[in-house]
KEPA-412807 format. One line per 8 residues: number of its first residue (from 1); their letters; for each residue x, y, z of N, C-alpha, C. Coordinates in steps of 0.001 Angstrom, whole numbers. Example, Ala and Ser with C-alpha at 12.3 -4.5 7.8 and 13.67 -1.06 7.14 Angstrom:
KEPA-412807
1> AS> 13190/-5690/7800/12300/-4500/7800/13200/-3300/7800 | 12850/-2250/7080/13670/-1060/7140/12900/30/7870
END
This chain:
KEPA-412807
1> XXXXXXXX> 41505/33562/38988/40911/34253/37857/39417/34391/38095 | 38916/35619/38165/37505/35886/38387/36748/35663/37081 | 35471/35341/37190/34710/35028/35992/33294/35552/36071 | 32754/35874/34876/31337/36107/34715/30762/34771/34275 | 29772/34251/34980/29248/32926/34673/27990/33029/33839 | 28023/32452/32638/26851/32379/31771/26425/30926/31738 | 25256/30621/32240/24830/29240/32384/23865/28834/31301 | 24219/27797/30540/23303/27186/29590/23122/25770/30051
9> XXXXXXXX> 22117/25507/30875/21965/24235/31579/21023/23310/30835 | 21527/22171/30420/20696/21180/29771/20358/20139/30819 | 19225/20344/31525/18911/19579/32711/17623/18807/32548 | 17361/17905/33508/16141/17113/33536/15846/16542/32164 | 16848/15931/31536/16683/15508/30154/17298/14151/29926 | 16678/13381/29061/17232/12111/28632/17341/12146/27126 | 18540/11889/26602/18778/11952/25172/19323/10615/24705 | 18828/10109/23594/19327/8863/23048/20455/9143/22069
17> XXXXXXXX> 21585/8472/22243/22704/8637/21317/22485/7741/20107 | 22748/8268/18902/22599/7449/17717/23885/6674/17471 | 23967/6061/16270/25142/5231/15990/26426/6042/16009 | 26329/7367/15858/27507/8212/15915/27804/8642/17345 | 27058/8102/18335/27224/8512/19732/27161/10032/19832 | 26120/10598/19272/26002/12042/19152/24896/12587/20043 | 25217/13648/20789/24240/14392/21561/24207/15804/20986 | 23079/16205/20399/22955/17536/19810/22454/18497/20883
25> XXXXXXXX> 23328/19392/21325/22963/20375/22332/22274/21571/21694 | 22752/21993/20520/22062/23064/19791/22349/22931/18311 | 21295/23000/17482/21403/22904/16030/20783/24162/15427 | 21615/25047/14901/21112/26317/14377/20371/26147/13050 | 20607/25054/12343/19900/24812/11087/18413/24607/11333 | 18097/23878/12384/16702/23591/12706/16183/24429/13866 | 17094/25090/14601/16683/25857/15761/16178/24975/16878 | 16793/23811/17041/16326/22853/18039/17487/22290/18843
33> XXXXXXXX> 17151/21682/19969/18102/20949/20784/17648/19505/20883 | 18597/18595/20975/18259/17191/21145/17909/16853/22575 | 18113/17799/23472/17805/17600/24880/16336/17914/25097 | 15615/16992/25707/14184/17163/25905/13814/17040/27370 | 12606/17444/27685/12071/17199/29021/12067/18384/29945 | 12632/19532/29556/12644/20714/30410/12369/21940/29553 | 11771/22983/30104/11425/24151/29288/12639/24885/28756 | 12508/25363/27532/13546/26186/26914/13497/27557/27576
41> XXXXXXXX> 14581/27979/28222/14488/29162/29080/15809/29895/29177 | 16130/30721/28163/17264/31617/28284/16788/32885/28981 | 17710/33638/29532/17294/34868/30190/18465/35717/30612 | 18190/36709/31460/19210/37620/31938/19755/37116/33267 | 20902/37626/33700/21511/37154/34935/20577/37258/36138 | 20695/36284/37009/19910/36294/38234/20707/35520/39275 | 21351/36210/40202/22251/35549/41140/21506/34784/42223 | 20243/35126/42464/19528/34497/43568/18875/33181/43207
49> XXXXXXXX> 18187/33127/42071/17463/31914/41682/17796/31561/40237 | 18893/30826/40033/19359/30546/38672/18355/29783/37825 | 17407/29076/38441/16454/28301/37662/15280/29118/37169 | 15107/30345/37686/13948/31148/37296/14360/32569/36943 | 15107/32753/35858/15566/34088/35486/14469/34887/34802 | 14694/36171/34686/13815/37024/33899/14223/36870/32438 | 13277/36561/31570/13591/36290/30170/13462/37556/29342 | 14419/37794/28463/14361/38937/27554/14995/38541/26236
57> XXXXXXXX> 14543/39086/25152/15100/38813/23831/15114/40117/23027 | 16283/40742/22768/17579/40207/23194/17815/40383/24683 | 18637/39502/25216/18945/39579/26631/19844/40776/26918 | 19903/41210/28162/20765/42311/28568/21706/41845/29657 | 22711/42657/29946/23654/42363/31021/24330/41004/30872 | 24709/40678/29664/25477/39452/29452/24655/38198/29381 | 23328/38296/29267/22494/37099/29217/22568/36390/27880 | 22171/35123/27867/22094/34355/26635/20711/34504/26020
65> XXXXXXXX> 20651/34584/24690/19362/34589/24011/19535/33996/22624 | 18430/33606/22015/18455/33033/20673/17894/34037/19685 | 18667/34347/18648/18187/35166/17551/17190/34316/16766 | 15925/34678/16788/14887/33843/16183/14921/33841/14660 | 15750/34703/14049/15898/34707/12594/17000/33741/12168 | 18155/33837/12825/19299/33004/12458/19421/31736/13294 | 18658/31641/14402/18748/30520/15340/20125/30401/15977 | 20819/31514/16060/22136/31554/16691/21985/32002/18136
73> XXXXXXXX> 22712/31358/19042/22708/31733/20452/23713/32855/20650 | 23294/33926/21316/24177/35056/21579/24359/35270/23081 | 25542/35707/23455/25807/36251/24784/26208/37693/24548 | 25441/38626/25090/25643/40022/24753/25369/40903/25963 | 26249/41869/26218/26017/42831/27287/27210/42957/28204 | 26951/43432/29414/28027/43615/30377/27479/43467/31789 | 28386/43214/32725/27979/43066/34117/29179/43337/35003 | 28933/43931/36163/30028/44217/37092/30246/43078/38075
81> XXXXXXXX> 29296/42148/38151/29448/41019/39069/30539/40077/38564 | 31188/39377/39481/32255/38476/39089/31731/37107/38709 | 30516/36755/39097/29917/35492/38677/28403/35571/38864 | 27668/35029/37902/26215/35027/38008/25655/34014/37016 | 24382/33702/37163/23721/32724/36314/22702/33379/35391 | 22462/32712/34242/21289/33016/33438/20565/31692/33216 | 19378/31742/32662/18578/30529/32538/19101/29581/31482 | 18611/28354/31538/18985/27372/30553/17812/26457/30266
89> XXXXXXXX> 17943/25182/30576/16907/24216/30273/16311/23577/31523 | 16396/24231/32687/15804/23690/33895/16767/23727/35050 | 16498/22928/36075/17372/22861/37233/17695/21409/37532 | 18768/21185/38239/19164/19834/38603/20478/19869/39337 | 20859/18758/39925/22117/18682/40665/22619/17255/40631 | 23795/17036/41228/24365/15697/41259/23803/14875/42417 | 22992/15487/43273/22430/14792/44433/20913/14928/44442 | 20223/13958/45074/18764/13997/45167/18306/15151/46020
97> XXXXXXXX> 17021/15575/45914/16017/14911/45068/15979/15442/43636 | 16820/16425/43307/16768/17053/41979/17929/16618/41095 | 18265/15339/41149/19404/14861/40378/19141/15045/38887 | 20164/15532/38174/20023/15711/36740/20023/14365/36026 | 19177/14227/35026/19080/12969/34288/20059/12972/33122 | 20796/11878/32987/21884/11806/32007/21376/11920/30577 | 22206/12551/29715/21871/12691/28304/21951/11354/27575 | 22816/10462/28033/22949/9165/27385/24046/9117/26348
105> XXXXXXXX> 25235/9594/26701/26342/9594/25744/26801/8184/25379 | 26655/7217/26298/26966/5829/25983/28418/5559/25680 | 29332/6298/26304/30762/6136/26016/31246/4744/26433 | 30901/4319/27634/31362/3014/28122/30849/1887/27247 | 29561/1924/26909/28960/862/26106/29551/795/24704 | 30017/1916/24189/30564/1941/22829/31904/1225/22731 | 32643/1178/23837/33966/574/23819/35043/1483/23269 | 34679/2700/22866/35647/3645/22325/36356/4398/23448
113> XXXXXXXX> 37570/4883/23203/38284/5657/24223/37644/7015/24432 | 37754/7547/25641/37172/8849/25963/37807/9954/25125 | 39072/9764/24745/39771/10769/23940/39185/10896/22538 | 38332/9932/22132/37714/9965/20817/36347/10616/20804 | 35907/11145/21965/34647/11880/22068/34951/13354/22295 | 34190/14225/21638/34504/15643/21674/33270/16473/22035 | 33513/17515/22843/32533/18579/22990/32862/19577/21894 | 31994/19682/20890/32230/20546/19738/31376/21795/19837
121> XXXXXXXX> 31935/22923/19423/31177/24166/19405/31594/24986/18182 | 30594/25496/17441/30838/26414/16336/30550/27805/16865 | 31589/28628/17001/31481/29861/17779/32321/30969/17167 | 31949/32211/17442/32795/33342/17074/32609/34442/18100 | 33681/35234/18297/33636/36385/19199/33569/37643/18350 | 32908/38673/18885/32770/39929/18142/34102/40627/17974 | 34987/40494/18953/36299/41145/18906/37391/40123/18647 | 38483/40603/18052/39609/39704/17779/40180/39136/19065
129> XXXXXXXX> 40146/39953/20133/40613/39487/21438/39432/38887/22186 | 38956/37754/21659/37773/37112/22231/38010/36648/23654 | 36938/36417/24402/37080/36023/25803/37595/34594/25950 | 38057/34297/27132/38341/32914/27507/37054/32334/28085 | 36638/31189/27561/35394/30572/28003/35701/29239/28662 | 35223/29079/29886/35334/27782/30550/34054/27011/30288 | 34189/25879/29579/33062/24979/29413/33014/24098/30661 | 31924/24165/31363/31805/23520/32670/30739/22430/32602
137> XXXXXXXX> 31122/21196/32916/30230/20051/32817/29944/19463/34185 | 28705/19037/34382/28301/18359/35615/27743/16990/35266 | 27939/16035/36175/27458/14670/35963/26967/14096/37280 | 25981/13220/37196/25435/12623/38414/26383/11604/39021 | 27442/11221/38289/28426/10273/38805/29331/10895/39855 | 29413/12224/39915/30403/12879/40770/29867/14193/41312 | 30351/14560/42501/30015/15870/43063/30952/16945/42535 | 31960/16554/41777/32894/17514/41202/32330/18112/39910
145> XXXXXXXX> 32701/19331/39633/32416/19982/38357/33698/19948/37541 | 33599/19592/36264/34784/19509/35425/34738/20583/34344 | 35924/21101/34034/35965/22205/33089/37135/22155/32132 | 37024/22984/31099/38096/23177/30130/38017/24625/29671 | 39149/25322/29645/39159/26735/29262/39602/26882/27809 | 38741/27524/27003/39015/27769/25596/39254/29258/25388 | 40419/29592/24850/40765/30991/24587/40434/31315/23133 | 39371/32084/22915/38934/32393/21549/39894/33323/20809
153> XXXXXXXX> 40798/33963/21552/41752/34868/20906/43020/34152/20470 | 43115/32851/20701/44342/32108/20405/44517/31823/18921 | 43469/32006/18118/43602/31812/16680/43531/30373/16233 | 43127/29460/17108/43003/28050/16728/41585/27787/16229 | 41242/26528/16053/39921/26176/15561/39908/26040/14052 | 38856/25400/13534/38695/25180/12100/37686/26169/11538 | 38080/26936/10524/37205/27954/9941/35938/27328/9399 | 34799/28017/9650/33518/27495/9213/32556/28661/8957
161> XXXXXXXX> 32649/29279/7774/31737/30339/7391/31691/31528/8321 | 32832/32053/8692/32879/33195/9602/32939/32804/11062 | 32651/31555/11343/32770/30997/12692/33978/30067/12715 | 34248/29490/13870/35263/28454/13986/34708/27288/14797 | 35097/26084/14373/34708/24883/15113/35856/24508/16040 | 35548/24393/17318/36506/23920/18315/36031/22565/18823 | 36927/21597/18838/36604/20245/19288/37478/19908/20489 | 36846/19775/21641/37561/19533/22895/37375/18083/23305
169> XXXXXXXX> 38433/17269/23342/38276/15878/23794/37723/15845/25224 | 36768/14974/25473/36224/14873/26830/37315/14492/27827 | 38334/13801/27351/39432/13398/28230/40272/14583/28688 | 40069/15773/28070/40825/16968/28458/40155/17741/29590 | 38915/17382/29923/38232/18048/31025/38742/17504/32353 | 38917/18406/33341/39364/17958/34660/38592/18674/35757 | 38685/18134/36963/38007/18742/38103/38443/20188/38278 | 37532/21003/38765/37853/22404/38996/38130/22656/40469
177> XXXXXXXX> 38803/23753/40724/39110/24158/42098/37926/24977/42601 | 37039/24331/43332/35823/25012/43765/34808/25029/42638 | 33595/25456/42934/32506/25422/41965/32801/26230/40722 | 33453/27392/40870/33693/28274/39728/35177/28422/39415 | 36004/27529/39920/37442/27674/39762/37964/27126/38455 | 39289/27239/38292/39945/26747/37092/40109/25233/37143 | 40194/24569/35972/40477/23136/35940/41832/22833/36568 | 41922/21707/37268/43168/21332/37947/44213/20847/36954
185> XXXXXXXX> 43792/20081/35944/44688/19560/34906/45842/18744/35487 | 45516/17847/36382/46510/16952/36968/46015/15512/36872 | 46963/14574/36795/46610/13156/36739/45722/12787/37923 | 44721/11978/37658/43791/11578/38701/42592/12488/38815 | 42603/13602/38080/41502/14565/38140/40780/14719/36806 | 41232/13982/35775/40597/14117/34470/39312/13292/34391 | 38498/13593/33398/37205/12949/33245/37339/11442/33061 | 36397/10707/33630/36314/9264/33457/35124/8935/32560
193> XXXXXXXX> 35059/7692/32086/33931/7279/31264/32635/7321/32060 | 32710/6962/33354/31508/6997/34194/30959/8416/34288 | 31853/9397/34391/31442/10800/34429/30777/11179/33100 | 31421/10789/31984/30889/11126/30665/29524/10497/30432 | 29333/9271/30925/28061/8581/30734/26914/9261/31467 | 27219/10012/32525/26150/10614/33330/26102/12134/33219 | 26659/12685/32126/26592/14129/31894/25145/14594/31796 | 24842/15722/32436/23486/16246/32360/23427/17776/32351
201> XXXXXXXX> 24556/18456/32459/24529/19916/32504/25766/20506/31837 | 25530/21603/31094/26628/22368/30509/26443/23834/30877 | 27534/24475/31300/27505/25899/31611/28709/26572/30972 | 28577/27878/30774/29691/28671/30261/30130/29646/31334 | 31408/29630/31696/31980/30631/32589/32914/31488/31746 | 32684/32789/31750/33425/33677/30860/34324/34619/31643 | 35605/34643/31280/36531/35626/31819/36733/36676/30738 | 36117/37840/30912/36188/38878/29890/37619/39363/29696
209> XXXXXXXX> 38333/39501/30790/39736/39859/30702/40024/41331/30530 | 38974/42193/30537/39216/43623/30365/39504/44323/31686 | 39182/43673/32801/39451/44250/34122/40002/43168/35023 | 40535/43588/36163/41168/42657/37077/40199/41610/37623 | 38928/41996/37805/37984/41048/38392/37188/40260/37347 | 37518/40428/36060/36850/39663/35017/35560/40256/34528 | 35130/41388/35085/33882/41994/34636/34107/42788/33356 | 33025/43166/32693/33147/43944/31468/32120/43518/30450
217> XXXXXXXX> 32410/43744/29173/31456/43440/28113/31657/42033/27565 | 30557/41427/27171/30578/40084/26596/29844/40119/25269 | 30432/39509/24233/29777/39474/22936/30342/38302/22123 | 29630/37191/22135/30016/36065/21294/28764/35316/20863 | 28901/34500/19809/27767/33805/19204/28096/32330/19012 | 27088/31487/19213/27234/30037/19045/26207/29552/18033 | 26680/28875/16971/25764/28312/15985/25338/26904/16378 | 26304/26025/16529/26007/24621/16819/26861/24133/17981
225> XXXXXXXX> 26323/23173/18717/27100/22537/19772/26636/21092/19909 | 27600/20183/19923/27246/18769/19980/28390/17974/20608 | 28044/16823/21187/29028/15870/21706/28985/14664/20792 | 30143/14279/20264/30161/13220/19267/31573/12721/19037 | 31664/11608/18309/32957/11146/17817/33350/11912/16562 | 32394/12651/15989/32644/13455/14786/33012/14880/15168 | 34028/15427/14487/34452/16801/14734/34072/17737/13592 | 33494/17208/12520/33257/18017/11329/31892/18689/11320
233> XXXXXXXX> 30964/18241/12132/29640/18840/12157/28616/17867/12694 | 27409/18382/12932/26320/17541/13418/25949/16528/12347 | 25899/15278/12724/25548/14216/11789/24034/14058/11775 | 23418/14240/10602/21973/14113/10488/21576/12638/10504 | 20280/12393/10679/19789/11020/10693/20091/10325/9373 | 19965/11058/8263/20249/10480/6948/21719/10119/6812 | 22594/11022/7244/24031/10739/7177/24400/9534/8022 | 23799/9437/9207/24084/8309/10091/23604/7003/9471
241> XXXXXXXX> 22421/7033/8836/21884/5833/8207/22754/5388/7033 | 23152/6346/6200/24013/6031/5052/25341/5432/5525 | 25916/6037/6556/27210/5572/7065/27123/4180/7675 | 25917/3759/8066/25750/2467/8733/25646/1310/7745 | 25507/1606/6463/25425/546/5458/26826/129/5033 | 27142/-1139/5268/28448/-1657/4848/28422/-2030/3374 | 27338/-2708/2930/27219/-3100/1530/25790/-3555/1241 | 25434/-3558/-51/24147/-4086/-497/24373/-4912/-1764
249> XXXXXXXX> 23429/-5817/-2032/23549/-6669/-3214/22148/-7017/-3708 | 21896/-6848/-5007/20626/-7213/-5624/20924/-8234/-6728 | 20283/-9417/-6657/20576/-10467/-7631/19380/-11404/-7774 | 19166/-11974/-8968/19768/-11530/-10236/19176/-10202/-10662 | 19913/-9446/-11415/19472/-8139/-11868/20115/-7856/-13223 | 19326/-7888/-14323/17861/-7987/-14434/17339/-9360/-14007 | 15994/-9427/-13804/15373/-10666/-13373/14103/-10924/-14171 | 13794/-12209/-14333/12544/-12601/-14988/11615/-13273/-13986
257> XXXXXXXX> 12055/-13391/-12763/11233/-14015/-11728/11523/-13358/-10401 | 11804/-14175/-9395/12134/-13628/-8076/13539/-13033/-8097 | 13760/-12054/-7220/15113/-11543/-7013/15344/-11389/-5508 | 16590/-11264/-5142/16961/-11236/-3725/17769/-9972/-3424 | 17566/-9468/-2228/18284/-8273/-1780/19010/-8604/-487 | 20300/-8295/-446/21074/-8509/783/21593/-7164/1282 | 21295/-6875/2539/21728/-5632/3189/22662/-5983/4329 | 23837/-5401/4340/24809/-5639/5403/25076/-4342/6154
265> XXXXXXXX> 24862/-4369/7484/24997/-3178/8314/26246/-3243/9183 | 26758/-2069/9534/27911/-1991/10433/27495/-2168/11889 | 26340/-1588/12246/25804/-1727/13596/24323/-2051/13505 | 23777/-2622/14560/22389/-3058/14566/21424/-1898/14342 | 20398/-2138/13537/19373/-1134/13274/18125/-1829/12770 | 16980/-1187/12969/15733/-1683/12397/15740/-1367/10913 | 15592/-2392/10063/15760/-2183/8620/14566/-2716/7851 | 14202/-2011/6785/13170/-2467/5866/13584/-2102/4445
273> XXXXXXXX> 12987/-2804/3476/13280/-2575/2067/11963/-2297/1359 | 11904/-1176/643/10690/-765/-62/10935/-861/-1563 | 9992/-1492/-2272/10062/-1611/-3729/8984/-714/-4334 | 9375/209/-5218/8418/1123/-5863/8618/1101/-7368 | 7528/1402/-8098/7655/1492/-9557/8075/2904/-9947 | 8186/3160/-11239/8706/4435/-11714/7743/5604/-11494 | 6493/5319/-11135/5550/6389/-10813/5602/6754/-9333 | 6407/6000/-8572/6496/6232/-7142/5521/5402/-6332
281> XXXXXXXX> 4741/4538/-7008/3783/3675/-6308/4504/2564/-5561 | 4163/2389/-4298/4791/1360/-3472/4242/-4/-3862 | 5135/-915/-4237/4743/-2246/-4686/4846/-3270/-3565 | 5903/-3163/-2774/6118/-4128/-1689/7014/-3526/-628 | 6811/-3995/620/7662/-3602/1741/7994/-4851/2543 | 9278/-5047/2835/9673/-6213/3622/10696/-5806/4678 | 10579/-6415/5844/11595/-6231/6880/12864/-6941/6451 | 13999/-6413/6860/15279/-6985/6464/16150/-7254/7685
289> XXXXXXXX> 16960/-8280/7567/17935/-8630/8604/19317/-8567/7980 | 20227/-7897/8645/21574/-7730/8106/22212/-9074/7783 | 22720/-9180/6554/23417/-10388/6130/22530/-11507/5636 | 21194/-11300/5658/20242/-12333/5234/19560/-11896/3950 | 19457/-12810/2974/18804/-12492/1703/17302/-12301/1915 | 16759/-11217/1351/15321/-10948/1387/14763/-11168/-17 | 13739/-12029/-136/13203/-12406/-1449/12039/-11500/-1860 | 12031/-11093/-3130/10918/-10354/-3731/10437/-11138/-4951
297> XXXXXXXX> 9129/-11404/-5024/8542/-12118/-6153/7967/-11100/-7127 | 8315/-11213/-8402/7879/-10224/-9401/6623/-10658/-10149 | 6006/-11759/-9739/4788/-12218/-10412/3727/-11123/-10345 | 3134/-10807/-11495/2107/-9780/-11548/2633/-8386/-11771 | 3967/-8217/-11754/4549/-6893/-11980/4779/-6656/-13472 | 4540/-5438/-13910/4807/-5080/-15302/6313/-5023/-15543 | 6695/-5268/-16781/8112/-5168/-17109/8579/-3729/-16978 | 9826/-3550/-16560/10371/-2204/-16428/11317/-2083/-15256
305> XXXXXXXX> 11649/-843/-14898/12587/-587/-13809/11821/-280/-12518 | 12378/-759/-11424/11802/-527/-10102/12910/-28/-9169 | 12505/719/-8177/13466/1280/-7220/13419/530/-5898 | 14581/166/-5404/14723/-457/-4092/15246/611/-3137 | 14562/823/-2025/14988/1810/-1035/15223/1123/299 | 16397/1352/873/16742/787/2175/16419/1825/3256 | 15660/1436/4257/15244/2341/5326/15780/1805/6653 | 16571/2627/7344/17154/2233/8625/16594/3103/9736
313> XXXXXXXX> 15994/2485/10736/15412/3213/11866/14496/4341/11400 | 13725/4056/10339/12764/5017/9836/13326/6048/8878 | 14624/5971/8578/15268/6965/7707/15733/6330/6398 | 15247/6813/5239/15749/6306/3959/17245/6539/3836 | 17980/5485/3456/19434/5594/3460/20058/5425/2079 | 19444/4614/1224/20062/4334/-59/19015/3777/-1008 | 19164/4079/-2301/18261/3542/-3311/19079/2977/-4469 | 18550/1935/-5120/19155/1411/-6339/18067/766/-7197
321> XXXXX> 18384/484/-8461/17387/17/-9420/17483/-1494/-9644 | 16322/-2088/-9941/16269/-3464/-10390/15393/-3499/-11638 | 15762/-4306/-12615/15036/-4380/-13877/14259/-5701/-13933 | 12943/-5587/-14178/12084/-6764/-14334/11786/-6944/-15811 | 12097/-8133/-16337/11881/-8417/-17762/10602/-9237/-17980
END
């Protein structure tokens, strides 16, 4: 099967996974990527030097570009070549001296099965007979390229405001036959945790399907793309912080003297507790340790209600009231 290759390379980048083991490749709400360290560089096809394409917005000849109003990534145009590159986020390879730096998925360290991690994409094709897209992943752990072919015309996926969310288990990716070939999909060739831990590049290979050699017109749009244990959407820092709280306890409440706050977390995080009055004035701030009572002395405080705010890794996660008599 011949293909038009559209490359969106997230290279030379180190990304920290949060408690949701999430790598944000593209977030259309903010117009940002969680991958850092290399220039943002979409462009038009360039078969000779894939790392230095000619940039255009909108792109032509099947290139990728970002609509600066909607922050949606588009692939639009046509090309007669059977395979070619467009720009992405830099250059890199599985071998030195330009080895790609891992995003930091942390699959092995999490202890979770590889089948519980997903490459998620919110995408739509302009035509009902959408193209088949091979998501192609590279990792510094292996010289093999691994892929998975998604047929946008199959009618699967979860509806999401005119788009569809597709969630591909990382365990479904397998070695390809040659650099641009189809996935083998045989035992012994599927992705390993070591491969997932060292992921550093994503590319799109598109089979238009309108001609025998795969050439023709391309028109599809991507809103969001992320790797995570979550399939429902990108988890924000606030959502992750809220989800990390197992329980809280404030006692005695109401109080006429000191009171204690206990915060219990599901996973380790830097935690603090902020006490504010009803005008929003900060009265006290204390570091907190999961499962340990934190004491607050109310001497000198006026009678009334105060707000307790739990902050995890710099993100406010939960608030509740305490009454001082």
